[in-house]
C-alpha positions as CSV (number, residue, x, y, z in Angstrom):
1,M,-36.9,2.1,10.7
2,L,-36.3,2.9,14.4
3,W,-38.4,0.0,15.5
4,L,-36.3,-2.2,13.2
5,I,-33.1,-1.2,14.7
6,L,-34.5,-1.6,18.2
7,A,-35.7,-5.2,17.4
8,L,-32.2,-6.0,16.1
9,V,-30.7,-4.6,19.3
10,V,-33.3,-6.6,21.4
11,C,-32.2,-9.8,19.4
12,V,-28.4,-9.4,19.9
13,A,-29.1,-8.8,23.6
14,L,-30.9,-12.0,23.9
15,A,-28.4,-13.8,21.9
16,S,-25.6,-12.7,24.1
17,V,-27.6,-13.7,27.2
18,V,-28.1,-17.0,25.9
19,V,-24.3,-17.6,25.3
20,G,-23.7,-16.2,28.6
21,L,-26.0,-18.6,30.4
22,V,-25.0,-21.9,28.4
23,A,-21.5,-21.6,26.5
24,V,-19.5,-19.7,29.3
25,P,-20.3,-22.1,32.0
26,A,-19.7,-25.2,30.0
27,R,-16.3,-23.8,28.5
28,R,-15.4,-23.2,32.5
29,E,-16.2,-26.9,33.2
30,G,-13.8,-28.1,30.3
31,R,-16.7,-29.2,28.0
32,Q,-16.0,-28.3,24.4
33,V,-18.4,-26.0,22.9
34,L,-18.0,-27.2,19.6
35,T,-18.0,-30.8,18.4
36,E,-14.9,-32.4,16.5
37,R,-16.3,-31.5,13.2
38,G,-17.1,-28.1,14.1
39,E,-13.4,-27.9,15.4
40,R,-12.0,-29.1,12.2
41,M,-14.2,-26.7,10.1
42,V,-12.8,-23.7,12.3
43,N,-9.4,-24.8,11.9
44,S,-9.6,-25.4,7.9
45,V,-11.2,-21.8,7.4
46,A,-8.4,-20.3,9.5
47,D,-6.0,-22.2,7.4
48,R,-7.5,-21.0,4.3
49,T,-8.0,-17.6,5.4
50,D,-4.1,-17.4,6.0
51,K,-3.5,-18.7,2.5
52,V,-5.7,-16.5,0.8
53,A,-4.0,-13.6,2.5
54,K,-0.6,-14.6,1.7
55,G,-1.5,-15.0,-1.7
56,A,-3.4,-11.3,-1.9
57,K,-0.3,-9.7,-0.3
58,R,2.1,-11.5,-2.8
59,A,-0.2,-10.5,-5.6
60,V,-0.3,-7.1,-4.6
61,A,3.5,-6.8,-4.0
62,E,4.1,-8.2,-7.5
63,R,1.6,-5.8,-9.1
64,T,3.1,-2.7,-7.3
65,A,6.5,-3.9,-8.4
66,K,5.6,-4.4,-12.0
67,D,3.8,-1.0,-11.8
68,T,6.7,0.8,-10.2
69,G,9.1,-0.8,-12.7
70,R,7.5,0.8,-15.9
71,D,7.1,4.4,-15.6
72,T,5.6,4.9,-19.0
73,G,2.1,6.5,-20.4
74,K,-0.2,7.2,-17.2
75,N,2.3,6.1,-14.6
76,A,4.8,8.7,-15.9
77,A,3.0,11.6,-15.0
78,N,2.3,10.3,-11.5
79,A,5.9,9.1,-10.7
80,T,8.2,10.8,-8.8
81,A,11.8,11.4,-9.1
82,T,14.2,10.8,-6.2
83,D,14.1,14.2,-5.0
84,G,10.1,14.0,-4.5
85,V,9.4,16.2,-7.7
86,P,7.1,14.3,-10.0
87,A,8.9,13.0,-12.9
88,A,6.9,15.0,-15.7
89,T,8.0,18.2,-13.8
90,A,11.5,17.1,-13.5
91,Q,11.6,16.4,-17.4
92,K,10.2,19.8,-18.0
93,Q,12.6,21.7,-15.6
94,A,15.6,19.6,-17.3
95,G,14.3,20.6,-20.9
96,A,14.1,24.2,-19.8
97,E,17.6,24.3,-18.4
98,K,19.0,22.6,-21.6
99,N,17.0,25.4,-23.9
100,S,18.8,28.0,-21.7
101,E,22.0,26.7,-21.8
102,Q,21.9,26.4,-25.5
103,A,20.5,30.1,-25.7
104,A,23.3,31.3,-23.7
105,S,26.1,29.5,-25.8
């Protein structure tokens, strides 16, 4: 396993040397590293990535709003009241106070 990892590190080092010897000087001279087709592909991938990220954020926000909007079933035990006390505990406390008031009267 050590030899495999060592071989991978050597390959990455060789690739870095090749990029350093070929691509960096070409870029400094003003030549493009990618062709026009490659540039279009990179731009389209970047645009699609932005669209997917925005869609995922919107879906998460909608799901979060949907889950916090309904505190029934499993969510009721995990929901918190405004004072930071879990909703189930707050309901038990309110019930206990109500019972003690009824016993006192």
